[in-house]
C-alpha positions in Angstrom: 206.1 18.8 150.1 202.9 16.8 150.5 201.3 15.5 147.5 197.7 14.6 147.3 197.4 11.1 145.9 194.8 10.6 143.1 192.4 7.7 143.7 193.1 4.6 141.7 189.5 4.5 140.3 187.7 7.5 139.1 184.0 8.0 139.5 182.1 7.6 136.2 179.0 9.7 135.6 176.5 7.0 134.7 173.9 9.5 133.7 176.0 10.6 130.7 176.6 7.1 129.5 175.7 6.6 125.8 173.0 4.1 125.0 173.7 2.1 121.8 171.4 2.8 118.9 170.0 -0.7 118.8 168.8 -0.4 122.4 167.1 2.9 121.5 165.3 1.2 118.6 164.3 -1.8 120.7 162.9 0.6 123.4 161.0 2.7 120.9 159.5 -0.4 119.2 158.5 -1.9 122.5 156.8 1.3 123.6 155.0 1.4 120.3 153.8 -2.2 120.5 152.6 -1.8 124.1 150.8 1.4 123.3 149.1 -0.2 120.2 147.9 -3.2 122.2 146.5 -1.0 124.9 144.7 1.2 122.4 143.2 -1.8 120.7 142.1 -3.3 124.0 140.5 -0.1 125.1 138.7 0.3 121.8 137.4 -3.3 121.9 136.2 -2.8 125.5 134.5 0.5 124.7 132.7 -1.0 121.8 131.2 -3.8 123.9 133.7 -6.6 123.2 136.4 -7.7 125.5 136.8 -9.1 129.0 133.4 -8.7 130.5 132.0 -11.2 132.8 129.0 -13.3 131.8 126.8 -12.1 134.6 127.6 -8.4 134.3 124.7 -6.6 132.8 122.5 -9.6 132.5 119.4 -10.3 134.4 119.0 -13.3 136.6 116.2 -15.8 135.8 114.2 -14.4 138.8 114.6 -10.8 137.4 113.3 -12.0 134.0 110.4 -13.7 135.7 109.6 -10.5 137.6 109.7 -8.5 134.4 107.4 -10.9 132.5 104.9 -10.7 135.4 105.1 -6.9 135.4 104.5 -6.8 131.7 101.5 -9.0 132.1 102.9 -11.9 130.1 102.2 -14.4 132.9 99.5 -14.4 135.6 100.0 -14.4 139.4 99.6 -18.2 139.8 102.2 -18.9 137.1 104.5 -16.3 138.6 104.3 -17.9 142.1 104.8 -21.4 140.7 107.9 -20.5 138.7 109.3 -18.3 141.5 109.1 -21.3 143.9 111.0 -23.4 141.4 113.7 -20.8 141.0 114.1 -20.1 144.7 114.5 -23.8 145.6 
């Protein structure tokens, strides 16, 4: 008597869609290149090369002056004179 009408469009399961071989190769090569670049960047940074700022890890001129005074390379008068020049 009553017939159930089939929908005009069927739902396609997108998760089971096949990916062309070329796209798989491109994806694998891209992942390999990105991983290689990241490993090289990490290795360079770990060995002391890379993207370090110039002031990071370096003493300021005032720090150097304090160290020279502490080691006895300069006397108190010279230390005070140079400190005044640096502070200005």
